[in-house]
Each structure stands twice: as structure tokens, then as C-alpha cells.
N, C-alpha and C positions, 0 to 999 in steps of 0.2 A: 488611424488603422486597427483592425483588429487582431486577436492573434490567434493561428495558424492552427486551427484542432487537430492538424497532426503534427507538431513540434515535441519535445520529449516531456517538455515542461508543462506539454498542455495537460497531459497523460499522467505524468504525475501527481498532478493539481487537482484531475478529477477524478482518479483510483484513491487519495485521500481525502475528497469527497465521499468517494464510495463508502471509502471504512468510517468516516463519520457515520455515515448513514447506517449501515450494519452489526456497531457501536455495542453491546450488552453491557451490565456495571459486573456478569457472572467475568468474565472478559480481565478484568484485574488484577485478578487473582497468579496468573500465570506470567512467569517468568522470562517465558524464551516464546516465540511463534513454534516452535515445534511443538511444544507440548499442549497449543490450543486445542479442542476441539475438531474437528472436521468440517468443512463446512465453507460456506460463501467466503466471512469476513476470516480465515486462516489463509485460503485459498489468494484471495488478495495482499494480504501483507504479505505475503511470502514473494507475491508478485513487484511489490515496492524496498521489499527490504533487498531482492536481490538488483535494483533499478538502480538504487542511492550506492552497490557496494559498486558497481560497474563504472558510476558517476564520480567515484571516490579513486578510482584506479583509472580512470579517463580515457575508458572503455567506448 
């Protein structure tokens, strides 16, 4: 049985993999997502953060 590529878990896993690919050591100095420089890493991180908050609230 394979994993359905359209499930939320797969989306989160793929986004986390993308974050690992986009990571730069310079991002380590930023404490908050909104402080990150504009770019792909910040955008993906904001999506992941929003998905995590939705899951915590059960939405």
C-alpha cells in the first residue's frame, strides 16, 4: 500500500523536505518566521506553521 500523495500528512512531509532543501545557515539567527528575509524558505515555513496551527486546533 502506497501513501496517497493528496493526504495532508504527505503535504506536510513534502513541505518539510522542501524546507530542508531551502535551508541556509544564515536563517539560524532569526527567532521568528516573520523576521526571515522574503523568499521561498520563508513562504514554505509560513505554510507549514499555518498547517500545524490548524491541526492543533483540529480544523
